[in-house]
N, CA and C atoms of all chains as a GROMACS GRO file, in nm:
protein
  612
    1MET      N    1  12.362  10.345  10.921
    1MET     CA    2  12.248  10.365  10.896
    1MET      C    3  12.183  10.438  11.064
    2SER      N    4  12.260  10.489  11.141
    2SER     CA    5  12.268  10.569  11.237
    2SER      C    6  12.237  10.738  11.251
    3GLY      N    7  12.308  10.798  11.144
    3GLY     CA    8  12.311  10.908  11.127
    3GLY      C    9  12.180  10.969  11.052
    4ILE      N   10  12.087  10.894  11.035
    4ILE     CA   11  11.965  10.929  10.970
    4ILE      C   12  11.875  11.020  11.052
    5PRO      N   13  11.782  11.157  10.984
    5PRO     CA   14  11.705  11.157  11.070
    5PRO      C   15  11.576  11.107  11.118
    6GLY      N   16  11.504  11.160  11.251
    6GLY     CA   17  11.438  11.018  11.255
    6GLY      C   18  11.311  11.031  11.185
    7TRP      N   19  11.252  11.132  11.124
    7TRP     CA   20  11.121  11.138  11.039
    7TRP      C   21  11.192  11.059  10.898
    8ALA      N   22  11.278  11.044  10.865
    8ALA     CA   23  11.315  10.969  10.734
    8ALA      C   24  11.308  10.843  10.730
    9ALA      N   25  11.379  10.774  10.864
    9ALA     CA   26  11.337  10.674  10.922
    9ALA      C   27  11.224  10.610  10.965
   10VAL      N   28  11.172  10.670  10.996
   10VAL     CA   29  11.003  10.627  11.038
   10VAL      C   30  10.938  10.621  10.849
   11LEU      N   31  10.956  10.728  10.792
   11LEU     CA   32  10.873  10.714  10.683
   11LEU      C   33  10.875  10.655  10.600
   12ALA      N   34  11.062  10.592  10.601
   12ALA     CA   35  11.096  10.473  10.487
   12ALA      C   36  11.040  10.328  10.552
   13GLY      N   37  11.043  10.310  10.671
   13GLY     CA   38  11.032  10.218  10.748
   13GLY      C   39  10.876  10.153  10.755
   14LEU      N   40  10.832  10.284  10.693
   14LEU     CA   41  10.616  10.264  10.660
   14LEU      C   42  10.618  10.219  10.535
   15PHE      N   43  10.697  10.294  10.421
   15PHE     CA   44  10.666  10.249  10.300
   15PHE      C   45  10.693  10.105  10.253
   16LEU      N   46  10.775  10.094  10.348
   16LEU     CA   47  10.888   9.968  10.342
   16LEU      C   48  10.783   9.874  10.354
   17LEU      N   49  10.740   9.850  10.467
   17LEU     CA   50  10.609   9.784  10.524
   17LEU      C   51  10.477   9.765  10.449
   18LEU      N   52  10.472   9.866  10.376
   18LEU     CA   53  10.334   9.892  10.324
   18LEU      C   54  10.366   9.787  10.178
   19GLY      N   55  10.512   9.818  10.092
   19GLY     CA   56  10.560   9.763  10.013
   19GLY      C   57  10.549   9.588   9.989
   20ALA      N   58  10.612   9.567  10.150
   20ALA     CA   59  10.634   9.433  10.182
   20ALA      C   60  10.484   9.370  10.176
   21THR      N   61  10.425   9.398  10.277
   21THR     CA   62  10.261   9.358  10.293
   21THR      C   63  10.208   9.310  10.140
   22LEU      N   64  10.216   9.420  10.098
   22LEU     CA   65  10.125   9.415   9.960
   22LEU      C   66  10.188   9.344   9.858
   23THR      N   67  10.361   9.262   9.861
   23THR     CA   68  10.387   9.205   9.792
   23THR      C   69  10.390   9.036   9.819
   24LEU      N   70  10.305   9.050   9.939
   24LEU     CA   71  10.334   8.914  10.049
   24LEU      C   72  10.205   8.892   9.945
   25ILE      N   73  10.074   8.949   9.962
   25ILE     CA   74   9.931   8.955   9.982
   25ILE      C   75   9.954   8.889   9.806
   26GLY      N   76  10.005   8.964   9.737
   26GLY     CA   77  10.018   8.964   9.597
   26GLY      C   78  10.055   8.788   9.546
   27SER      N   79  10.175   8.775   9.622
   27SER     CA   80  10.209   8.646   9.604
   27SER      C   81  10.126   8.541   9.673
   28VAL      N   82  10.096   8.522   9.748
   28VAL     CA   83   9.975   8.451   9.906
   28VAL      C   84   9.865   8.421   9.765
   29GLY      N   85   9.845   8.466   9.695
   29GLY     CA   86   9.684   8.530   9.597
   29GLY      C   87   9.768   8.474   9.460
   30LEU      N   88   9.889   8.430   9.438
   30LEU     CA   89   9.931   8.353   9.324
   30LEU      C   90   9.901   8.226   9.384
   31LEU      N   91   9.945   8.181   9.531
   31LEU     CA   92   9.932   8.029   9.511
   31LEU      C   93   9.802   7.976   9.533
   32ARG      N   94   9.707   8.078   9.593
   32ARG     CA   95   9.549   8.057   9.630
   32ARG      C   96   9.473   7.976   9.556
   33LEU      N   97   9.436   8.117   9.443
   33LEU     CA   98   9.355   8.148   9.342
   33LEU      C   99   9.304   7.990   9.282
   34ARG      N  100   9.229   7.966   9.194
   34ARG     CA  101   9.232   7.829   9.171
   34ARG      C  102   9.227   7.806   9.034
   35SER      N  103   9.216   7.964   8.897
   35SER     CA  104   9.222   7.913   8.758
   35SER      C  105   9.305   8.010   8.715
   36PHE      N  106   9.433   8.005   8.599
   36PHE     CA  107   9.517   8.067   8.535
   36PHE      C  108   9.454   8.204   8.543
   37TYR      N  109   9.381   8.246   8.456
   37TYR     CA  110   9.304   8.333   8.454
   37TYR      C  111   9.279   8.461   8.561
   38ASP      N  112   9.237   8.360   8.698
   38ASP     CA  113   9.245   8.422   8.810
   38ASP      C  114   9.382   8.464   8.882
   39ARG      N  115   9.480   8.370   8.881
   39ARG     CA  116   9.627   8.398   8.903
   39ARG      C  117   9.674   8.495   8.883
   40VAL      N  118   9.634   8.518   8.737
   40VAL     CA  119   9.764   8.634   8.662
   40VAL      C  120   9.770   8.768   8.717
   41HIS      N  121   9.625   8.789   8.817
   41HIS     CA  122   9.606   8.931   8.865
   41HIS      C  123   9.681   8.950   8.990
   42PRO      N  124   9.667   8.899   9.096
   42PRO     CA  125   9.773   8.907   9.210
   42PRO      C  126   9.872   8.994   9.242
   43PRO      N  127   9.994   8.863   9.116
   43PRO     CA  128  10.100   8.948   9.152
   43PRO      C  129  10.126   9.084   9.132
   44THR      N  130  10.047   9.152   8.988
   44THR     CA  131  10.070   9.287   8.970
   44THR      C  132  10.050   9.398   9.089
   45MET      N  133   9.992   9.311   9.184
   45MET     CA  134  10.024   9.395   9.284
   45MET      C  135  10.126   9.412   9.326
   46GLY      N  136  10.244   9.332   9.335
   46GLY     CA  137  10.367   9.318   9.390
   46GLY      C  138  10.421   9.389   9.328
   47THR      N  139  10.419   9.390   9.170
   47THR     CA  140  10.503   9.438   9.078
   47THR      C  141  10.489   9.609   9.008
   48THR      N  142  10.387   9.677   9.068
   48THR     CA  143  10.299   9.754   9.097
   48THR      C  144  10.338   9.838   9.230
   49LEU      N  145  10.243   9.873   9.302
   49LEU     CA  146  10.244   9.941   9.458
   49LEU      C  147  10.354   9.876   9.524
   50GLY      N  148  10.370   9.748   9.522
   50GLY     CA  149  10.458   9.679   9.621
   50GLY      C  150  10.593   9.740   9.573
   51THR      N  151  10.632   9.770   9.397
   51THR     CA  152  10.765   9.815   9.389
   51THR      C  153  10.765   9.955   9.442
   52GLY      N  154  10.637  10.042   9.395
   52GLY     CA  155  10.683  10.153   9.404
   52GLY      C  156  10.680  10.192   9.551
   53SER      N  157  10.609  10.123   9.638
   53SER     CA  158  10.677  10.149   9.782
   53SER      C  159  10.781  10.159   9.832
   54VAL      N  160  10.844  10.009   9.789
   54VAL     CA  161  10.956  10.026   9.861
   54VAL      C  162  11.054  10.055   9.795
   55LEU      N  163  11.014  10.134   9.620
   55LEU     CA  164  11.103  10.218   9.616
   55LEU      C  165  11.130  10.361   9.681
   56ILE      N  166  10.998  10.378   9.693
   56ILE     CA  167  11.035  10.556   9.781
   56ILE      C  168  11.069  10.545   9.890
   57ALA      N  169  11.036  10.422  10.010
   57ALA     CA  170  11.145  10.406  10.110
   57ALA      C  171  11.282  10.419  10.101
   58SER      N  172  11.348  10.347   9.975
   58SER     CA  173  11.490  10.336   9.916
   58SER      C  174  11.530  10.445   9.920
   59MET      N  175  11.424  10.556   9.819
   59MET     CA  176  11.477  10.711   9.805
   59MET      C  177  11.532  10.796   9.948
   60ILE      N  178  11.375  10.779  10.017
   60ILE     CA  179  11.387  10.856  10.119
   60ILE      C  180  11.493  10.806  10.180
   61LEU      N  181  11.551  10.662  10.211
   61LEU     CA  182  11.676  10.658  10.240
   61LEU      C  183  11.787  10.709  10.245
   62PHE      N  184  11.794  10.665  10.105
   62PHE     CA  185  11.945  10.729  10.087
   62PHE      C  186  11.943  10.867  10.032
   63SER      N  187  11.824  10.958  10.034
   63SER     CA  188  11.833  11.076  10.008
   63SER      C  189  11.848  11.127  10.188
   64ALA      N  190  11.813  11.060  10.273
   64ALA     CA  191  11.850  11.133  10.433
   64ALA      C  192  11.991  11.037  10.444
   65LEU      N  193  12.005  10.925  10.409
   65LEU     CA  194  12.208  10.909  10.441
   65LEU      C  195  12.277  10.978  10.341
   66GLU      N  196  12.261  11.029  10.234
   66GLU     CA  197  12.382  11.085  10.146
   66GLU      C  198  12.349  11.271  10.147
   67GLU      N  199  12.250  11.254  10.196
   67GLU     CA  200  12.227  11.428  10.236
   67GLU      C  201  12.203  11.457  10.074
   68ARG      N  202  12.168  11.446  10.032
   68ARG     CA  203  12.146  11.518   9.853
   68ARG      C  204  12.003  11.438   9.791
   69LEU      N  205  11.939  11.478   9.688
   69LEU     CA  206  11.820  11.411   9.636
   69LEU      C  207  11.882  11.298   9.599
   70VAL      N  208  11.849  11.162   9.612
   70VAL     CA  209  11.891  11.058   9.525
   70VAL      C  210  11.764  10.994   9.438
   71LEU      N  211  11.758  11.021   9.340
   71LEU     CA  212  11.654  10.948   9.274
   71LEU      C  213  11.646  10.833   9.134
   72ARG      N  214  11.782  10.760   9.170
   72ARG     CA  215  11.800  10.669   9.066
   72ARG      C  216  11.728  10.523   9.124
   73GLU      N  217  11.640  10.515   9.166
   73GLU     CA  218  11.572  10.383   9.212
   73GLU      C  219  11.403  10.462   9.111
   74ILE      N  220  11.432  10.566   9.041
   74ILE     CA  221  11.295  10.550   8.958
   74ILE      C  222  11.367  10.483   8.812
   75LEU      N  223  11.516  10.428   8.759
   75LEU     CA  224  11.473  10.362   8.674
   75LEU      C  225  11.422  10.232   8.663
   76ILE      N  226  11.430  10.196   8.805
   76ILE     CA  227  11.381   9.986   8.845
   76ILE      C  228  11.225  10.053   8.801
   77GLY      N  229  11.194  10.175   8.838
   77GLY     CA  230  11.027  10.163   8.858
   77GLY      C  231  10.963  10.192   8.696
   78ILE      N  232  11.086  10.273   8.614
   78ILE     CA  233  11.030  10.279   8.458
   78ILE      C  234  11.053  10.155   8.429
   79ALA      N  235  11.141  10.070   8.450
   79ALA     CA  236  11.166   9.934   8.385
   79ALA      C  237  11.036   9.822   8.441
   80MET      N  238  10.998   9.833   8.556
   80MET     CA  239  10.917   9.719   8.590
   80MET      C  240  10.761   9.789   8.486
   81THR      N  241  10.708   9.937   8.504
   81THR     CA  242  10.590   9.952   8.474
   81THR      C  243  10.612   9.940   8.301
   82VAL      N  244  10.727   9.956   8.245
   82VAL     CA  245  10.731   9.919   8.074
   82VAL      C  246  10.679   9.783   8.082
   83THR      N  247  10.782   9.679   8.159
   83THR     CA  248  10.792   9.582   8.146
   83THR      C  249  10.695   9.467   8.132
   84THR      N  250  10.619   9.503   8.296
   84THR     CA  251  10.501   9.400   8.352
   84THR      C  252  10.387   9.382   8.254
   85PRO      N  253  10.359   9.515   8.165
   85PRO     CA  254  10.208   9.478   8.103
   85PRO      C  255  10.282   9.388   7.991
   86VAL      N  256  10.374   9.410   7.928
   86VAL     CA  257  10.387   9.352   7.786
   86VAL      C  258  10.486   9.186   7.819
   87THR      N  259  10.524   9.172   7.948
   87THR     CA  260  10.520   9.053   7.941
   87THR      C  261  10.375   8.948   8.014
   88PHE      N  262  10.276   9.031   8.053
   88PHE     CA  263  10.210   8.942   8.094
   88PHE      C  264  10.081   8.952   8.037
   89MET      N  265  10.098   9.066   7.930
   89MET     CA  266   9.990   9.051   7.762
   89MET      C  267  10.077   8.912   7.664
   90LEU      N  268  10.219   8.924   7.663
   90LEU     CA  269  10.220   8.760   7.627
   90LEU      C  270  10.184   8.625   7.667
   91LEU      N  271  10.212   8.629   7.773
   91LEU     CA  272  10.208   8.514   7.867
   91LEU      C  273  10.042   8.505   7.830
   92MET      N  274   9.920   8.568   7.878
   92MET     CA  275   9.780   8.539   7.866
   92MET      C  276   9.759   8.524   7.753
   93GLN      N  277   9.834   8.591   7.594
   93GLN     CA  278   9.855   8.521   7.505
   93GLN      C  279   9.841   8.375   7.467
   94ALA      N  280   9.994   8.314   7.562
   94ALA     CA  281  10.001   8.236   7.508
   94ALA      C  282   9.955   8.114   7.599
   95ALA      N  283   9.867   8.178   7.695
   95ALA     CA  284   9.764   8.031   7.746
   95ALA      C  285   9.647   8.039   7.673
   96ARG      N  286   9.588   8.136   7.604
   96ARG     CA  287   9.491   8.148   7.524
   96ARG      C  288   9.536   8.058   7.402
   97HIS      N  289   9.650   8.050   7.353
   97HIS     CA  290   9.653   8.025   7.219
   97HIS      C  291   9.681   7.859   7.263
   98ARG      N  292   9.735   7.807   7.389
   98ARG     CA  293   9.742   7.674   7.407
   98ARG      C  294   9.567   7.617   7.455
   99GLU      N  295   9.563   7.690   7.502
   99GLU     CA  296   9.400   7.627   7.556
   99GLU      C  297   9.325   7.568   7.404
  100ARG      N  298   9.306   7.726   7.282
  100ARG     CA  299   9.208   7.679   7.238
  100ARG      C  300   9.242   7.537   7.119
  101ALA      N  301   9.428   7.572   7.119
  101ALA     CA  302   9.516   7.463   7.030
  101ALA      C  303   9.450   7.318   7.127
  102GLU      N  304   9.395   7.333   7.251
  102GLU     CA  305   9.433   7.191   7.303
  102GLU      C  306   9.228   7.144   7.275
  103GLU      N  307   9.132   7.232   7.276
  103GLU     CA  308   9.020   7.268   7.192
  103GLU      C  309   9.007   7.239   7.108
  104GLY      N  310   9.109   7.218   7.014
  104GLY     CA  311   9.106   7.180   6.868
  104GLY      C  312   9.136   7.080   6.852
  105LYS      N  313   9.208   7.039   6.924
  105LYS     CA  314   9.311   6.898   6.926
  105LYS      C  315   9.158   6.799   6.991
  106GLN      N  316   9.094   6.760   7.080
  106GLN     CA  317   9.030   6.764   7.161
  106GLN      C  318   8.886   6.696   7.049
  107ALA      N  319   8.829   6.820   6.978
  107ALA     CA  320   8.732   6.830   6.882
  107ALA      C  321   8.737   6.733   6.756
  108CYS      N  322   8.883   6.758   6.755
  108CYS     CA  323   8.936   6.688   6.604
  108CYS      C  324   8.950   6.516   6.631
  109SER      N  325   8.972   6.484   6.818
  109SER     CA  326   8.987   6.312   6.864
  109SER      C  327   8.861   6.282   6.868
  110SER      N  328   8.771   6.377   6.895
  110SER     CA  329   8.611   6.328   6.928
  110SER      C  330   8.528   6.286   6.801
  111ASP      N  331   8.550   6.345   6.674
  111ASP     CA  332   8.503   6.359   6.584
  111ASP      C  333   8.492   6.179   6.507
  112MET      N  334  11.587  10.485  11.878
  112MET     CA  335  11.472  10.442  11.870
  112MET      C  336  11.358  10.448  11.733
  113THR      N  337  11.374  10.539  11.670
  113THR     CA  338  11.356  10.556  11.482
  113THR      C  339  11.478  10.444  11.447
  114ALA      N  340  11.584  10.431  11.434
  114ALA     CA  341  11.677  10.350  11.387
  114ALA      C  342  11.634  10.225  11.434
  115THR      N  343  11.566  10.177  11.560
  115THR     CA  344  11.539  10.036  11.591
  115THR      C  345  11.420  10.031  11.507
  116PHE      N  346  11.339  10.091  11.500
  116PHE     CA  347  11.193  10.067  11.410
  116PHE      C  348  11.240  10.087  11.260
  117LEU      N  349  11.368  10.155  11.225
  117LEU     CA  350  11.399  10.130  11.049
  117LEU      C  351  11.439  10.007  11.067
  118TYR      N  352  11.528   9.935  11.192
  118TYR     CA  353  11.552   9.835  11.167
  118TYR      C  354  11.474   9.708  11.180
  119TRP      N  355  11.430   9.689  11.215
  119TRP     CA  356  11.270   9.611  11.244
  119TRP      C  357  11.177   9.591  11.124
  120ALA      N  358  11.134   9.725  11.082
  120ALA     CA  359  11.088   9.726  10.967
  120ALA      C  360  11.150   9.652  10.833
  121ILE      N  361  11.328   9.690  10.867
  121ILE     CA  362  11.316   9.623  10.722
  121ILE      C  363  11.381   9.488  10.745
  122PHE      N  364  11.384   9.423  10.858
  122PHE     CA  365  11.372   9.282  10.929
  122PHE      C  366  11.238   9.242  10.884
  123ILE      N  367  11.100   9.255  10.932
  123ILE     CA  368  10.942   9.178  10.857
  123ILE      C  369  10.991   9.238  10.728
  124ALA      N  370  11.012   9.337  10.658
  124ALA     CA  371  10.997   9.350  10.521
  124ALA      C  372  11.084   9.208  10.427
  125GLN      N  373  11.185   9.179  10.481
  125GLN     CA  374  11.304   9.091  10.418
  125GLN      C  375  11.203   8.942  10.459
  126THR      N  376  11.125   8.935  10.589
  126THR     CA  377  11.103   8.810  10.586
  126THR      C  378  10.955   8.771  10.481
  127PHE      N  379  10.898   8.915  10.457
  127PHE     CA  380  10.783   8.881  10.392
  127PHE      C  381  10.828   8.852  10.255
  128PHE      N  382  10.921   8.894  10.211
  128PHE     CA  383  10.982   8.909  10.106
  128PHE      C  384  11.030   8.760  10.052
  129ALA      N  385  11.105   8.695  10.182
  129ALA     CA  386  11.101   8.522  10.153
  129ALA      C  387  10.952   8.443  10.156
  130LEU      N  388  10.914   8.499  10.212
  130LEU     CA  389  10.782   8.450  10.239
  130LEU      C  390  10.712   8.412  10.118
  131GLY      N  391  10.728   8.535  10.018
  131GLY     CA  392  10.628   8.594   9.922
  131GLY      C  393  10.680   8.466   9.806
  132MET      N  394  10.851   8.483   9.838
  132MET     CA  395  10.935   8.362   9.753
  132MET      C  396  10.921   8.204   9.706
  133VAL      N  397  10.873   8.186   9.878
  133VAL     CA  398  10.804   8.074   9.908
  133VAL      C  399  10.751   8.049   9.855
  134CYS      N  400  10.585   8.129   9.868
  134CYS     CA  401  10.494   8.106   9.728
  134CYS      C  402  10.515   8.105   9.630
  135ALA      N  403  10.583   8.171   9.523
  135ALA     CA  404  10.614   8.191   9.399
  135ALA      C  405  10.666   8.030   9.414
  136MET      N  406  10.733   8.002   9.471
  136MET     CA  407  10.820   7.839   9.468
  136MET      C  408  10.721   7.728   9.440
  137VAL      N  409  10.640   7.733   9.570
  137VAL     CA  410  10.519   7.631   9.538
  137VAL      C  411  10.486   7.636   9.416
  138ARG      N  412  10.422   7.728   9.369
  138ARG     CA  413  10.345   7.759   9.262
  138ARG      C  414  10.408   7.686   9.155
  139LEU      N  415  10.517   7.752   9.143
  139LEU     CA  416  10.636   7.690   9.032
  139LEU      C  417  10.641   7.516   9.042
  140LEU      N  418  10.649   7.466   9.166
  140LEU     CA  419  10.675   7.313   9.194
  140LEU      C  420  10.521   7.274   9.124
  141ARG      N  421  10.439   7.300   9.192
  141ARG     CA  422  10.293   7.224   9.170
  141ARG      C  423  10.246   7.331   9.028
  142GLY      N  424  10.253   7.441   9.009
  142GLY     CA  425  10.172   7.454   8.900
  142GLY      C  426  10.116   7.368   8.792
  143PRO      N  427   9.991   7.338   8.761
  143PRO     CA  428   9.954   7.253   8.672
  143PRO      C  429   9.994   7.267   8.506
  144ARG      N  430   9.944   7.412   8.486
  144ARG     CA  431  10.007   7.446   8.348
  144ARG      C  432  10.183   7.508   8.368
  145ALA      N  433  10.219   7.504   8.214
  145ALA     CA  434  10.366   7.553   8.182
  145ALA      C  435  10.336   7.698   8.253
  146GLN      N  436  10.219   7.780   8.157
  146GLN     CA  437  10.206   7.924   8.157
  146GLN      C  438  10.196   7.982   8.354
  147ASP      N  439  10.123   7.863   8.470
  147ASP     CA  440  10.122   7.927   8.596
  147ASP      C  441  10.255   7.950   8.638
  148ARG      N  442  10.374   7.802   8.576
  148ARG     CA  443  10.531   7.807   8.610
  148ARG      C  444  10.599   7.922   8.579
  149VAL      N  445  10.558   8.000   8.465
  149VAL     CA  446  10.614   8.112   8.409
  149VAL      C  447  10.582   8.184   8.496
  150LEU      N  448  10.435   8.243   8.508
  150LEU     CA  449  10.376   8.354   8.588
  150LEU      C  450  10.448   8.363   8.786
  151ALA      N  451  10.468   8.198   8.790
  151ALA     CA  452  10.531   8.181   8.923
  151ALA      C  453  10.679   8.222   8.911
  152LEU      N  454  10.756   8.231   8.854
  152LEU     CA  455  10.885   8.259   8.799
  152LEU      C  456  10.887   8.438   8.777
  153ASP      N  457  10.782   8.500   8.727
  153ASP     CA  458  10.797   8.621   8.751
  153ASP      C  459  10.750   8.667   8.861
  154THR      N  460  10.668   8.640   8.947
  154THR     CA  461  10.654   8.641   9.084
  154THR      C  462  10.822   8.634   9.150
  155LEU      N  463  10.824   8.524   9.108
  155LEU     CA  464  11.009   8.512   9.190
  155LEU      C  465  11.056   8.608   9.166
  156TYR      N  466  11.101   8.641   9.085
  156TYR     CA  467  11.231   8.703   9.039
  156TYR      C  468  11.193   8.877   9.080
  157VAL      N  469  11.053   8.925   9.129
  157VAL     CA  470  11.026   9.031   9.163
  157VAL      C  471  11.044   9.034   9.271
  158ASN      N  472  10.992   8.948   9.384
  158ASN     CA  473  11.014   8.939   9.532
  158ASN      C  474  11.162   8.924   9.544
  159ALA      N  475  11.278   8.864   9.450
  159ALA     CA  476  11.369   8.876   9.440
  159ALA      C  477  11.507   9.032   9.486
  160MET      N  478  11.422   9.056   9.376
  160MET     CA  479  11.457   9.224   9.353
  160MET      C  480  11.412   9.325   9.405
  161LEU      N  481  11.302   9.291   9.528
  161LEU     CA  482  11.273   9.366   9.583
  161LEU      C  483  11.370   9.347   9.786
  162LEU      N  484  11.376   9.182   9.764
  162LEU     CA  485  11.455   9.179   9.871
  162LEU      C  486  11.595   9.237   9.905
  163THR      N  487  11.642   9.230   9.777
  163THR     CA  488  11.748   9.284   9.710
  163THR      C  489  11.787   9.419   9.760
  164LEU      N  490  11.657   9.500   9.710
  164LEU     CA  491  11.692   9.611   9.769
  164LEU      C  492  11.668   9.661   9.912
  165ALA      N  493  11.594   9.608   9.955
  165ALA     CA  494  11.613   9.577  10.124
  165ALA      C  495  11.681   9.548  10.178
  166PHE      N  496  11.803   9.490  10.145
  166PHE     CA  497  11.917   9.462  10.167
  166PHE      C  498  12.007   9.551  10.185
  167GLY      N  499  11.979   9.614  10.045
  167GLY     CA  500  12.066   9.749  10.000
  167GLY      C  501  12.039   9.828  10.129
  168MET      N  502  11.910   9.876  10.137
  168MET     CA  503  11.837   9.928  10.245
  168MET      C  504  11.932   9.914  10.410
  169ARG      N  505  11.901   9.785  10.428
  169ARG     CA  506  11.976   9.715  10.570
  169ARG      C  507  12.129   9.798  10.586
  170GLU      N  508  12.183   9.754  10.446
  170GLU     CA  509  12.317   9.774  10.467
  170GLU      C  510  12.413   9.927  10.407
  171GLY      N  511  12.253  10.018  10.386
  171GLY     CA  512  12.338  10.147  10.300
  171GLY      C  513  12.420  10.179  10.191
  172SER      N  514  12.410  10.071  10.110
  172SER     CA  515  12.545  10.099  10.019
  172SER      C  516  12.430  10.051   9.875
  173ALA      N  517  12.499  10.130   9.795
  173ALA     CA  518  12.398  10.146   9.627
  173ALA      C  519  12.468  10.076   9.528
  174LEU      N  520  12.543   9.940   9.592
  174LEU     CA  521  12.561   9.858   9.522
  174LEU      C  522  12.435   9.804   9.481
  175TYR      N  523  12.335   9.759   9.603
  175TYR     CA  524  12.281   9.659   9.587
  175TYR      C  525  12.169   9.724   9.495
  176PHE      N  526  12.129   9.813   9.481
  176PHE     CA  527  12.064   9.883   9.392
  176PHE      C  528  12.095   9.869   9.243
  177GLU      N  529  12.241   9.826   9.196
  177GLU     CA  530  12.241   9.785   9.060
  177GLU      C  531  12.211   9.631   8.987
  178ILE      N  532  12.227   9.582   9.130
  178ILE     CA  533  12.179   9.436   9.146
  178ILE      C  534  12.067   9.436   9.102
  179ALA      N  535  11.955   9.498   9.166
  179ALA     CA  536  11.859   9.476   9.177
  179ALA      C  537  11.806   9.518   8.992
  180LEU      N  538  11.848   9.609   8.944
  180LEU     CA  539  11.834   9.659   8.784
  180LEU      C  540  11.892   9.580   8.710
  181ALA      N  541  11.952   9.551   8.734
  181ALA     CA  542  11.999   9.402   8.644
  181ALA      C  543  11.904   9.253   8.673
  182ILE      N  544  11.842   9.238   8.762
  182ILE     CA  545  11.725   9.144   8.802
  182ILE      C  546  11.596   9.216   8.772
  183ALA      N  547  11.562   9.292   8.744
  183ALA     CA  548  11.473   9.396   8.725
  183ALA      C  549  11.485   9.358   8.558
  184LEU      N  550  11.548   9.372   8.479
  184LEU     CA  551  11.571   9.391   8.345
  184LEU      C  552  11.599   9.250   8.273
  185LEU      N  553  11.657   9.163   8.328
  185LEU     CA  554  11.692   9.014   8.333
  185LEU      C  555  11.572   8.972   8.321
  186GLY      N  556  11.510   8.997   8.453
  186GLY     CA  557  11.390   8.930   8.470
  186GLY      C  558  11.270   8.906   8.323
  187PHE      N  559  11.265   9.071   8.307
  187PHE     CA  560  11.181   9.098   8.201
  187PHE      C  561  11.220   8.979   8.031
  188VAL      N  562  11.339   9.018   8.025
  188VAL     CA  563  11.375   8.869   7.905
  188VAL      C  564  11.363   8.775   7.959
  189ALA      N  565  11.380   8.689   8.064
  189ALA     CA  566  11.331   8.566   8.022
  189ALA      C  567  11.220   8.496   8.050
  190THR      N  568  11.111   8.662   8.095
  190THR     CA  569  10.978   8.622   8.159
  190THR      C  570  10.892   8.553   7.952
  191ALA      N  571  10.956   8.695   7.901
  191ALA     CA  572  10.938   8.747   7.752
  191ALA      C  573  10.968   8.636   7.691
  192ALA      N  574  11.088   8.568   7.657
  192ALA     CA  575  11.126   8.450   7.655
  192ALA      C  576  11.030   8.344   7.618
  193LEU      N  577  10.968   8.335   7.759
  193LEU     CA  578  10.928   8.190   7.813
  193LEU      C  579  10.810   8.201   7.708
  194ALA      N  580  10.748   8.290   7.778
  194ALA     CA  581  10.615   8.317   7.690
  194ALA      C  582  10.656   8.372   7.582
  195LYS      N  583  10.685   8.401   7.421
  195LYS     CA  584  10.763   8.321   7.374
  195LYS      C  585  10.717   8.237   7.307
  196PHE      N  586  10.812   8.116   7.403
  196PHE     CA  587  10.856   8.009   7.352
  196PHE      C  588  10.666   7.886   7.347
  197LEU      N  589  10.608   7.926   7.461
  197LEU     CA  590  10.476   7.860   7.531
  197LEU      C  591  10.394   7.916   7.407
  198LEU      N  592  10.404   8.080   7.288
  198LEU     CA  593  10.342   8.066   7.249
  198LEU      C  594  10.327   7.993   7.095
  199ARG      N  595  10.479   7.982   7.092
  199ARG     CA  596  10.507   7.948   6.954
  199ARG      C  597  10.549   7.822   7.013
  200GLY      N  598  10.608   7.791   7.065
  200GLY     CA  599  10.733   7.589   7.060
  200GLY      C  600  10.609   7.489   7.009
  201GLU      N  601  10.460   7.465   7.144
  201GLU     CA  602  10.437   7.408   7.093
  201GLU      C  603  10.317   7.330   6.960
  202VAL      N  604  10.324   7.445   6.892
  202VAL     CA  605  10.207   7.446   6.803
  202VAL      C  606  10.274   7.335   6.713
  203ILE      N  607  10.433   7.346   6.705
  203ILE     CA  608  10.454   7.235   6.591
  203ILE      C  609  10.411   7.083   6.634
  204GLU      N  610  10.353   7.026   6.539
  204GLU     CA  611  10.305   6.872   6.612
  204GLU      C  612  10.385   6.772   6.456
   0.00000   0.00000   0.00000
């Protein structure tokens, strides 16, 4: 880790700190917000901008370390951008479905 | 000097990811509904993946990248399967 140029180390460190801070904010939001529909939003901060920043930091660091262009982190980026909306939409559908089923059950029992 | 900055940046980032994992773990244990727990599991694995990447940056080794890729893909399968279970599993009476 000592053989890398200064600008790469500073840039990678700053991107890493940015990504870590955003991911932590998202995780704290998941803990603190009140309803499920509020809590769906904050983790996406970690999955989009947080992951993106950490991947950029990793790309810069490994490019400087191996003295060639290293872009393999884009694979993780593609995987996260494609999969996160799918899972969260499925999860929202499941939540709405369960709530509607419960409301239906309550309406039946109150009749 | 800059190497020291990078060392501490990676250390702080790892601490933040660990704290995020603790937050997700508390939500996983407390979460009033099943969908909250699935969401917390999703956040937990994203934090774990980023922590693995930070470890890779600290060691300067490419092996950690492949672990992170595996965690990202398997986490998607796990969350999608659990969401599908919530959608279908409890409807049967």
